[in-house]
C-alpha positions as CSV (number, residue, x, y, z in Angstrom):
1,M,87.6,104.9,122.3
2,N,90.0,105.0,119.4
3,M,91.5,101.5,119.0
4,T,95.1,101.2,117.6
5,F,95.7,98.2,115.3
6,L,99.4,97.5,114.8
7,P,101.7,94.6,113.7
8,V,104.0,93.3,116.4
9,S,107.3,95.2,116.5
10,P,109.7,96.5,119.1
11,E,107.9,99.8,118.9
12,S,104.4,98.5,119.1
13,L,105.3,96.2,122.0
14,Q,106.6,99.2,124.0
15,Q,103.5,101.2,123.2
16,A,101.3,98.3,124.2
17,A,103.2,97.8,127.5
18,Q,102.7,101.5,128.3
19,I,98.9,101.1,127.8
20,L,98.9,98.1,130.2
21,R,100.9,100.0,132.8
22,N,98.4,102.9,132.5
23,G,95.5,100.6,133.2
24,G,94.3,100.0,129.6
25,L,93.5,96.9,127.6
26,V,95.6,95.3,124.9
27,A,94.7,92.3,122.7
28,F,97.9,90.3,121.9
29,P,98.9,87.1,120.2
30,T,99.8,83.9,122.0
31,E,100.5,80.4,120.6
32,T,97.0,79.3,121.7
33,V,94.5,82.1,120.9
34,Y,94.6,85.9,121.1
35,G,94.4,87.2,124.7
36,L,92.8,90.4,126.1
37,G,95.3,91.6,128.6
38,A,95.3,93.9,131.6
39,D,97.8,94.5,134.4
40,A,97.3,91.6,136.7
41,F,97.9,93.8,139.8
42,N,95.4,96.5,138.8
43,A,91.8,95.8,140.0
44,E,90.3,98.6,138.0
45,A,92.0,97.4,134.8
46,L,90.8,93.9,135.4
47,A,87.3,95.1,135.9
48,K,87.4,96.5,132.4
49,I,88.1,93.0,131.0
50,F,84.8,91.8,132.5
51,E,82.9,94.8,131.2
52,V,84.3,94.7,127.6
53,K,83.8,90.9,127.3
54,N,80.4,91.0,129.2
55,R,82.1,88.2,131.2
56,P,80.4,87.1,134.5
57,R,82.5,87.9,137.6
58,F,82.4,84.2,138.7
59,D,84.6,83.2,135.8
60,P,88.3,83.7,136.8
61,L,91.1,85.0,134.6
62,I,94.4,83.3,133.8
63,I,97.5,85.1,134.9
64,H,100.4,85.2,132.4
65,I,104.0,85.5,133.3
66,A,107.1,85.7,131.2
67,A,109.8,84.2,133.4
68,L,109.9,81.4,136.0
69,D,111.6,83.7,138.6
70,T,108.5,85.9,138.6
71,L,106.2,83.0,139.6
72,E,106.3,83.9,143.3
73,N,105.0,87.4,142.5
74,V,101.6,85.8,141.5
75,A,101.6,82.6,143.5
76,D,102.0,81.9,147.2
77,M,104.5,79.0,147.0
78,S,104.5,78.6,150.8
79,L,101.0,77.1,150.7
80,I,101.7,74.1,148.5
81,S,103.1,70.8,149.7
82,E,106.5,69.5,148.9
83,E,104.9,66.8,146.6
84,A,102.9,69.5,144.7
85,R,106.0,71.7,144.5
86,S,108.0,68.8,143.0
87,K,105.3,68.1,140.4
88,L,105.0,71.8,139.6
89,F,108.7,72.1,138.8
90,S,108.6,68.9,136.7
91,L,105.6,70.3,134.8
92,A,107.3,73.7,134.4
93,E,110.5,72.2,133.1
94,K,108.7,70.1,130.6
95,F,105.8,72.2,129.4
96,W,106.7,75.9,130.2
97,P,106.8,78.0,128.2
98,G,103.7,76.5,126.5
99,P,100.0,75.9,126.5
100,L,99.6,74.7,130.1
101,S,98.0,76.8,132.9
102,I,98.6,75.5,136.4
103,V,96.3,76.4,139.3
104,L,98.3,77.5,142.4
105,P,97.5,79.4,145.6
106,K,97.4,83.1,144.6
107,N,99.7,85.8,145.9
108,E,97.8,88.3,148.0
109,K,99.0,91.0,145.5
110,I,96.7,89.6,142.9
111,P,93.2,91.3,143.3
112,G,90.3,89.0,144.1
113,I,88.5,90.1,140.9
114,A,91.1,88.2,138.9
115,T,90.3,84.9,140.5
116,A,86.5,85.2,141.1
117,G,87.2,85.6,144.8
118,L,89.0,82.2,144.9
119,T,92.3,81.8,146.9
120,T,93.8,80.1,143.8
121,A,94.9,81.4,140.4
122,A,95.6,79.7,137.1
123,I,99.0,80.7,135.9
124,R,100.5,80.4,132.5
125,F,104.0,81.0,130.9
126,P,103.2,81.4,127.2
127,A,105.5,80.2,124.4
128,H,104.8,83.1,122.1
129,E,107.8,85.5,122.0
130,A,105.8,88.6,121.5
131,A,103.5,87.7,124.4
132,R,106.5,87.2,126.7
133,T,108.1,90.4,125.7
134,L,104.9,92.4,126.3
135,I,104.4,90.8,129.7
136,S,108.0,91.6,130.7
137,L,107.7,95.2,129.5
138,A,104.3,95.7,131.2
139,G,105.5,94.7,134.7
140,G,105.8,90.9,134.7
141,A,102.2,89.7,135.0
142,V,99.2,90.1,132.7
143,A,95.8,88.7,133.2
144,A,94.3,87.7,129.9
145,P,91.2,85.7,128.9
146,S,90.5,85.2,125.2
147,A,90.0,88.4,123.3
148,N,86.3,87.9,122.4
149,P,82.8,88.5,123.8
150,F,82.1,86.0,126.5
151,G,80.8,82.7,125.3
152,S,81.6,83.3,121.6
153,L,84.2,81.8,119.3
154,S,87.8,82.4,120.5
155,P,90.0,84.6,118.2
156,T,92.9,83.0,116.4
157,R,93.7,86.1,114.3
158,A,93.9,89.8,115.1
159,E,91.0,90.4,112.6
160,H,88.7,88.2,114.7
161,V,89.4,90.5,117.7
162,R,88.8,93.6,115.6
163,D,85.5,92.2,114.3
164,K,84.1,91.3,117.7
165,L,85.5,93.9,120.1
166,G,86.1,96.8,117.7
167,D,86.8,100.1,119.6
168,K,86.0,98.7,123.0
169,I,89.7,98.2,123.7
170,D,92.9,100.4,123.4
171,M,95.1,98.3,121.1
172,I,95.3,95.1,119.1
173,L,98.7,93.7,118.3
174,D,98.7,91.6,115.1
175,G,101.1,88.7,115.3
176,G,99.5,86.5,112.6
177,P,97.5,83.3,113.1
178,A,97.7,81.4,116.3
179,Q,99.7,78.2,115.9
180,I,97.7,75.9,118.3
181,G,94.3,77.5,117.9
182,V,92.7,76.2,121.2
183,E,93.2,77.6,124.7
184,S,95.7,76.2,127.2
185,T,95.1,73.1,129.3
186,V,94.2,74.0,132.9
187,L,95.7,71.7,135.6
188,D,94.9,72.0,139.3
189,I,97.6,70.7,141.5
190,T,96.4,72.3,144.8
191,G,94.1,69.5,146.0
192,K,94.6,65.9,147.2
193,S,94.4,64.7,143.5
194,I,95.6,66.5,140.4
195,K,92.8,67.5,138.1
196,I,92.4,68.7,134.5
197,L,89.8,71.5,134.7
198,R,90.0,72.3,130.9
199,H,91.4,70.3,128.0
200,G,93.6,72.4,125.8
201,G,97.0,72.6,124.0
202,T,98.9,70.3,126.3
203,P,97.4,66.8,126.0
204,K,96.4,64.8,129.1
205,E,98.5,61.8,127.9
206,E,101.6,63.9,127.9
207,I,100.9,65.2,131.4
208,E,100.3,61.7,132.7
209,K,103.6,60.4,131.2
210,L,105.3,62.9,133.4
211,I,103.5,62.9,136.7
212,G,101.1,59.9,136.6
213,G,97.4,59.7,136.5
214,V,95.2,62.8,136.6
215,E,91.5,63.2,137.1
216,E,89.1,65.2,135.0
217,N,86.7,67.9,136.2
218,V,86.1,69.9,133.1
219,F,82.5,70.8,133.6
220,N,81.0,73.0,136.3
221,A,77.4,73.7,135.8
222,D,76.9,75.4,139.2
223,S,78.8,78.7,139.1
224,S,77.3,80.0,142.3
225,G,80.5,79.4,144.2
226,G,82.8,80.5,141.4
227,L,84.4,78.4,138.7
228,A,87.8,76.9,139.5
229,S,89.0,77.7,135.9
230,P,88.0,79.5,132.8
231,G,86.2,77.4,130.2
232,Q,84.3,75.2,132.6
233,L,80.8,76.3,131.6
234,K,78.9,73.7,129.6
235,S,77.9,76.2,127.0
236,H,80.8,78.2,125.6
237,Y,82.9,78.9,122.5
238,S,79.7,79.1,120.4
239,P,79.3,80.4,116.9
240,Q,76.2,82.5,116.0
241,K,74.8,79.6,114.0
242,P,73.4,76.4,115.7
243,L,76.0,73.7,115.8
244,S,75.6,69.9,116.2
245,V,78.5,67.5,116.6
246,F,78.7,63.9,115.6
247,S,81.0,60.9,115.6
248,R,82.5,59.8,112.2
249,E,79.9,57.1,111.9
250,E,77.0,59.4,112.7
251,M,78.4,62.0,110.3
252,L,78.4,59.5,107.4
253,R,74.7,58.9,108.0
254,L,73.6,62.5,107.9
255,P,71.3,63.5,105.1
256,Y,72.1,66.3,102.7
257,E,70.7,69.8,103.5
258,A,71.4,72.5,101.0
259,D,71.3,75.3,103.6
260,A,73.7,73.7,106.1
261,A,77.4,73.7,106.6
262,Y,79.3,70.4,107.0
263,L,82.6,70.6,109.0
264,F,84.6,67.3,108.5
265,F,87.6,66.4,110.5
266,D,89.5,64.9,107.6
267,G,89.3,64.6,103.8
268,S,88.6,60.8,103.8
269,T,85.4,61.3,105.8
270,R,84.2,64.1,103.5
271,E,84.8,62.0,100.4
272,A,83.0,59.0,101.9
273,W,80.1,61.3,102.8
274,L,79.9,62.9,99.3
275,E,80.0,59.5,97.6
276,G,76.5,58.6,96.7
277,R,75.2,62.1,97.3
278,P,75.2,63.7,93.8
279,E,72.9,66.4,94.9
280,A,75.7,67.8,97.1
281,G,77.1,70.1,94.5
282,G,76.3,73.0,92.3
283,Q,76.0,76.7,92.8
284,D,73.4,76.6,95.6
285,S,75.1,73.7,97.4
286,A,75.7,73.4,101.1
287,V,79.0,74.6,102.5
288,F,81.8,72.1,103.1
289,R,84.9,72.6,105.2
290,T,87.6,70.2,106.5
291,L,89.8,70.8,109.5
292,S,92.7,68.7,108.1
293,E,92.8,66.9,104.8
294,K,95.2,64.3,106.1
295,G,93.6,64.1,109.6
296,L,96.5,65.8,111.4
297,V,95.2,66.9,114.9
298,L,97.6,69.8,115.3
299,E,96.5,71.3,112.0
300,A,92.9,70.7,112.9
301,S,93.2,72.5,116.2
302,A,94.9,75.4,114.6
303,R,92.1,75.8,112.0
304,L,89.0,75.0,114.2
305,F,88.1,78.5,115.4
306,E,89.2,80.1,112.2
307,I,86.8,78.0,110.1
308,L,84.0,78.5,112.6
309,H,84.5,82.3,112.4
310,E,84.2,81.9,108.6
311,L,81.1,79.8,108.8
312,E,79.4,82.3,111.0
313,K,79.4,84.7,108.0
314,C,78.0,82.2,105.5
315,R,74.4,82.1,104.5
316,I,73.6,78.8,106.3
317,S,71.0,77.8,108.8
318,R,73.2,75.4,110.9
319,I,76.5,73.6,111.2
320,F,77.0,69.9,111.3
321,A,80.5,69.1,112.7
322,Q,82.5,65.9,113.2
323,F,84.4,65.0,116.3
324,A,88.1,64.5,116.2
325,P,89.8,61.3,117.4
326,F,89.6,61.3,121.2
327,E,93.3,61.5,121.9
328,G,96.0,64.1,122.2
329,L,94.8,67.5,121.0
330,G,91.6,65.8,119.8
331,A,90.3,66.0,123.4
332,A,90.6,69.8,123.3
333,I,88.9,70.1,119.8
334,N,86.1,67.9,121.0
335,D,85.7,69.8,124.2
336,R,85.2,73.1,122.2
337,L,82.8,71.5,119.7
338,S,80.8,69.9,122.6
339,R,80.4,73.2,124.4
340,A,79.6,75.0,121.1
341,S,76.8,72.6,120.5
342,I,74.9,73.1,123.7
C-alpha cells in the first residue's frame, strides 16, 4: 500500500474523507492523540483497523462525531433513562467538544465489530477542528482508536504514526503535536451508577463538580466477555524499553545507573535527585528528561508520550519514571505510566 502523508488543508481533508467513504483508513490529529479512523458504519473498514493495529477483537473502538445533532445516528437514545439523559446533556454542554467519551446504548446501524459485540458504544465529540471537519465530510461518524500498534505508545505527532504503521494505512494527516497528549476520559452512564472506565483528558474532579460522585472501574483483567471501554487492559501504552514508575520520594532514593533513563515529573525533583550524585554527568551519562520544568500537569500530559517515543530510541536498558500528582490530568498521566510499567 502506498501511504500518503499530507499536512492538514481543505484539499487534504477532502481527499482523506473520500478515502474513508471508500472504506480506507486515515490517521488524523485530535486534541488528545492521533486517531486511526474508519467509517463507523462500514464493518469491513472497521475490520481493517483491528488487522493493522493487531488489536484484539474484544477491545471496542470509540465512535467520533462532529455535531450533537448526529448523536442519534450512533446512539439509541430511547434506551437511556430520563436521569441519564439529563446528565448526558449536562456533560455534553460542559465538555463537548472535548476529551470526554461517553458510553451509551449503540444504534443498530453501528456494526458489532466496533463495540466488541457489546450493546453500548463509547462516543466522543473531539475539539480538534480538523478532526471535526474530516468526520463531517466522511459521513458524520468515524471509529478511531489511537493510530499505533496495539499496546504500544500512543502517537502525539504524525511522525509517530508514520514510524509505527508506515505503509499499512492509506493516509496520514499531519496537524502538528497533540495539545493534551493523553486519550479521552471514558465515562459510562448506562448503569445504575456512573463510572469512569478510563482516566484521560477530562479530569474526574471536573466531572464530579457537574454531576456528583462517580465510581471508578478502570481495570478489566478478564477480557473474555469484552471490555466495556478501550484502555482497560492492565498492560498497555508500553514503550519498547522496560519502565518502572515511582513516587517522588521513591524516585529521590533511586541509585544512579549509567545505562538508564530517568523521567522526572518536574525540574525541582530532578535537581534534588542530581544533588549529591556527581557521577550523574559526562559524555556517557544516563539520559534525563523532565515532563514539565515548573510542574504544570497540562504540559506534562502533552509531553508524556512524545518523550517516551524519544526514549525508545535511546541506547538505554530501562526507564525510571516519576508519578505526577494524583489530581486532575495527573490521574491520566499516572494511569498511562502504571499500565506501561506492567
